C-alpha positions as CSV (number, residue, x, y, z in Angstrom):
1,M,20.3,-32.4,45.8
2,I,16.9,-30.8,46.4
3,N,14.3,-32.4,44.0
4,S,10.8,-31.1,44.9
5,A,9.5,-28.3,42.7
6,I,9.1,-24.9,44.2
7,T,5.6,-23.3,44.1
8,I,4.3,-20.0,45.3
9,P,2.7,-21.5,48.4
10,E,6.0,-23.2,49.2
11,L,7.8,-19.8,49.1
12,A,5.2,-18.6,51.6
13,A,5.8,-21.6,53.7
14,M,9.6,-21.0,53.6
15,K,9.0,-17.5,55.0
16,A,6.9,-19.0,57.8
17,R,9.6,-21.5,58.6
18,D,12.2,-18.7,58.5
19,E,14.1,-20.4,55.7
20,K,15.9,-18.1,53.3
21,I,14.9,-18.0,49.7
22,V,17.7,-18.2,47.1
23,A,17.0,-16.4,43.8
24,L,19.2,-15.6,40.7
25,T,18.7,-14.4,37.2
26,A,19.2,-16.5,34.1
27,Y,18.6,-15.9,30.5
28,D,19.3,-19.2,28.8
29,A,18.7,-22.9,29.2
30,T,22.3,-23.8,30.1
31,F,22.6,-21.5,33.1
32,A,19.0,-22.3,34.0
33,Q,19.8,-26.0,34.3
34,L,22.9,-25.2,36.3
35,L,21.0,-23.0,38.8
36,D,18.3,-25.6,39.0
37,E,20.8,-28.3,39.9
38,S,22.4,-26.0,42.4
39,G,19.1,-25.8,44.4
40,V,18.2,-22.2,43.5
41,D,14.6,-21.6,44.5
42,V,13.6,-18.8,42.1
43,I,15.0,-18.1,38.7
44,L,14.2,-14.6,37.5
45,V,14.3,-13.8,33.8
46,G,15.0,-10.2,34.3
47,D,14.7,-7.3,31.8
48,S,18.2,-6.8,33.0
49,L,19.0,-8.9,29.9
50,G,18.9,-5.7,28.0
51,M,22.1,-4.6,29.9
52,V,24.0,-7.8,30.6
53,I,23.1,-9.8,27.4
54,Q,22.4,-7.0,24.8
55,G,24.8,-4.4,26.1
56,H,22.5,-1.5,26.6
57,E,22.9,1.1,29.3
58,T,19.4,0.6,30.8
59,T,16.6,-2.0,30.9
60,L,14.3,0.3,28.9
61,T,15.3,-1.2,25.5
62,T,14.1,-4.7,26.5
63,T,11.0,-5.7,24.6
64,L,8.2,-8.2,25.4
65,D,9.4,-10.3,22.5
66,D,12.9,-10.4,24.1
67,M,11.4,-11.5,27.4
68,V,9.2,-14.2,25.9
69,Y,12.2,-15.6,23.9
70,H,14.6,-15.7,26.9
71,T,11.9,-17.0,29.3
72,R,11.1,-19.8,26.9
73,C,14.9,-20.7,26.8
74,V,15.1,-20.7,30.6
75,A,12.0,-22.8,30.9
76,R,13.8,-25.6,29.0
77,G,16.5,-25.8,31.6
78,A,14.6,-25.1,34.8
79,K,12.6,-28.0,36.3
80,R,12.6,-27.4,40.1
81,A,12.9,-23.6,40.5
82,L,10.0,-21.2,40.3
83,L,10.2,-19.4,37.0
84,L,9.6,-15.6,37.4
85,A,9.7,-13.3,34.4
86,D,9.7,-9.5,34.2
87,L,7.1,-7.5,32.4
88,P,9.3,-5.1,30.5
89,F,9.0,-1.3,30.2
90,M,5.6,-0.1,28.9
91,S,4.2,-3.6,28.5
92,Y,1.7,-3.0,31.3
93,P,0.4,0.7,31.0
94,T,-3.2,-0.6,31.6
95,P,-4.6,-3.6,33.3
96,E,-5.7,-5.0,30.0
97,R,-2.4,-4.6,28.3
98,A,-0.7,-6.1,31.4
99,A,-2.9,-9.2,31.1
100,E,-2.1,-9.6,27.4
101,S,1.7,-9.2,28.1
102,A,1.6,-11.6,31.1
103,A,-0.4,-14.1,29.0
104,R,2.4,-14.2,26.5
105,L,5.0,-14.7,29.2
106,I,3.0,-17.6,30.6
107,R,1.6,-19.2,27.5
108,E,4.7,-18.8,25.2
109,G,7.5,-18.4,27.7
110,H,6.1,-20.9,30.3
111,A,6.7,-18.4,33.2
112,Q,4.9,-19.3,36.5
113,M,4.8,-15.7,37.8
114,V,5.3,-12.2,36.4
115,K,6.9,-9.2,38.0
116,L,6.0,-5.6,37.6
117,E,7.5,-2.4,39.0
118,G,5.7,0.3,41.1
119,G,3.6,0.8,44.2
120,R,0.1,2.1,44.8
121,S,-0.3,3.2,41.1
122,R,-0.1,-0.5,40.1
123,T,-2.7,-1.9,42.6
124,E,-5.5,-1.8,40.0
125,T,-3.3,-3.7,37.6
126,V,-2.3,-6.3,40.2
127,R,-5.9,-6.9,41.2
128,F,-6.9,-7.4,37.5
129,L,-4.1,-9.8,36.8
130,V,-4.7,-11.8,40.0
131,G,-8.4,-11.9,39.1
132,Q,-7.4,-13.6,35.8
133,G,-5.4,-16.2,37.7
134,I,-2.0,-14.7,36.9
135,P,0.5,-14.8,39.9
136,V,2.2,-11.4,40.4
137,C,5.4,-10.3,42.0
138,G,5.8,-6.7,43.0
139,H,9.0,-4.6,42.9
140,L,9.6,-1.6,45.1
141,G,12.6,0.6,46.0
142,L,14.9,1.4,43.1
143,L,12.8,0.9,39.9
144,P,15.2,0.4,36.9
145,Q,12.3,1.1,34.5
146,S,12.0,4.5,36.1
147,V,15.7,5.3,36.2
148,Y,15.3,8.6,34.3
149,Q,12.5,9.7,36.5
150,M,14.4,8.8,39.6
151,G,17.5,10.6,38.4
152,G,19.8,7.5,38.3
153,Y,20.4,4.2,40.1
154,L,20.0,5.7,43.6
155,V,19.1,4.2,47.0
156,Q,15.5,4.8,47.9
157,G,13.8,5.3,51.3
158,R,16.6,7.0,53.1
159,E,14.3,9.7,54.5
160,D,11.5,9.1,56.9
161,R,8.8,10.2,54.5
162,S,10.0,8.1,51.5
163,A,10.5,5.1,53.8
164,Q,6.9,5.4,55.1
165,T,5.7,5.6,51.5
166,L,7.5,2.4,50.5
167,L,6.1,0.6,53.6
168,E,2.6,1.7,52.7
169,D,3.1,0.7,49.0
170,A,4.3,-2.7,50.1
171,L,1.1,-3.2,52.2
172,L,-1.1,-2.0,49.4
173,L,0.5,-4.4,46.9
174,Q,0.0,-7.2,49.3
175,E,-3.6,-6.3,49.8
176,A,-4.0,-6.1,46.0
177,G,-2.8,-9.7,45.7
178,V,0.9,-9.9,45.0
179,G,2.4,-13.2,46.2
180,L,6.0,-12.1,46.3
181,L,7.9,-8.8,46.5
182,V,11.3,-7.7,45.3
183,L,12.8,-4.9,47.3
184,E,15.8,-3.1,45.6
185,C,18.3,-0.7,47.0
186,V,16.8,0.5,50.3
187,P,18.4,0.8,53.7
188,A,18.8,-2.5,55.6
189,T,16.6,-1.3,58.4
190,L,13.8,-0.5,56.1
191,G,14.2,-3.8,54.3
192,E,13.8,-5.6,57.6
193,E,10.8,-3.4,58.6
194,I,8.9,-4.1,55.4
195,T,9.7,-7.8,55.5
196,R,8.4,-8.1,59.1
197,A,5.2,-6.1,58.1
198,L,4.3,-8.4,55.2
199,D,2.9,-11.9,55.2
200,I,4.3,-12.6,51.7
201,P,8.0,-13.3,51.1
202,V,10.3,-10.4,50.4
203,I,13.3,-10.9,48.2
204,G,16.0,-8.3,48.6
205,I,18.7,-7.0,46.3
206,G,20.7,-4.3,48.2
207,A,18.0,-4.3,50.9
208,G,19.9,-5.9,53.7
209,A,20.0,-9.3,55.4
210,G,16.6,-8.9,57.0
211,C,14.7,-9.9,53.9
212,D,13.2,-13.4,53.4
213,G,15.6,-14.1,50.6
214,Q,18.1,-12.6,48.1
215,V,18.5,-12.2,44.4
216,L,21.4,-11.1,42.3
217,V,22.1,-10.8,38.6
218,L,24.1,-14.0,37.7
219,H,26.7,-12.1,35.8
220,D,27.4,-9.9,38.8
221,L,27.8,-12.9,41.1
222,L,30.3,-14.3,38.6
223,G,32.3,-11.1,38.5
224,L,31.5,-10.6,34.8
225,G,31.2,-7.2,33.1
226,S,33.1,-4.0,33.3
227,G,32.6,-0.9,35.3
228,K,32.0,-0.2,39.0
229,R,30.5,-3.1,40.9
230,P,27.3,-2.2,42.9
231,R,27.8,-2.2,46.6
232,F,25.3,-5.0,47.1
233,V,27.2,-7.4,44.8
234,K,29.7,-10.0,45.9
235,D,32.0,-11.8,43.4
236,F,31.4,-15.4,44.4
237,M,33.8,-16.6,41.6
238,A,36.8,-15.3,43.5
239,G,38.3,-18.4,45.0
240,A,35.5,-20.6,43.8
241,G,37.4,-22.3,41.1
242,D,34.4,-22.8,38.8
243,I,31.0,-21.5,38.1
244,P,29.0,-24.3,39.8
245,S,31.0,-23.8,43.0
246,A,30.4,-20.1,42.9
247,I,26.6,-20.6,42.6
248,L,26.6,-23.1,45.4
249,A,28.7,-20.7,47.5
250,Y,26.1,-18.0,46.9
251,A,23.2,-20.3,47.8
252,Q,24.9,-21.4,51.0
253,A,25.8,-17.9,52.0
254,V,22.2,-16.7,51.5
255,R,20.8,-19.7,53.5
256,N,23.2,-19.3,56.4
257,G,22.8,-15.6,56.5
258,S,26.4,-14.6,55.8
259,F,25.3,-12.8,52.6
260,P,24.6,-10.0,52.4
261,A,27.0,-8.8,55.0
262,K,27.1,-5.2,56.3
263,E,29.4,-4.1,53.5
264,H,26.8,-5.2,50.9
265,S,24.0,-3.2,52.6
266,F,23.0,0.5,52.8
């Protein structure tokens, strides 16, 4: 059992030591406690709750009130893991609105860090939040809150120009003050390139094994839900016997580098 609480500086130290970071989503106290006891380093209360909990087709329906409620529930179960919460769609159109939304997630939800989507267009907001003492995680690649603009849930950065833009955006976000970056659905070679270029930890989801850590939606890991499973997902419940064993298998696979394998990457 791993007992020491995870902090943002500790995540940076893990990157420096080349130790993989294990992250998973949770939306309630029961699963948060289970993830915590399994040694998960980062628990993400994702706006994905709009899809996996509420049954919507996108994350765009998730409200700030939803996020505060579920973050507060997770906080009751998580004692060791770093608690990261999404700023939902249109809760951060301006730096001032972003600060108000983030303050609610921290004050009412007890989040330790907030995540927002977007690159260079978000640097002013990131600087403002960091200047108020609010830790920020960036999110690049596939941006679920921009799914209509992107034309669907599509892999990003396949072409040289778009790959270069993503690398530049990552560097700009780091310069603006983000302490962590989630990189979603990009080619594995690009994921590794961005990870090597940054001093801050990079957590991948469909971004290859070269990232500093991995995150999955808990329900995907457990093989729950209907429809086609994304390529980057592995059903860890298959052969595990029970949920705790599946979570432990995921954590072990991330730490020993066996997940994601080539078949889970682009």
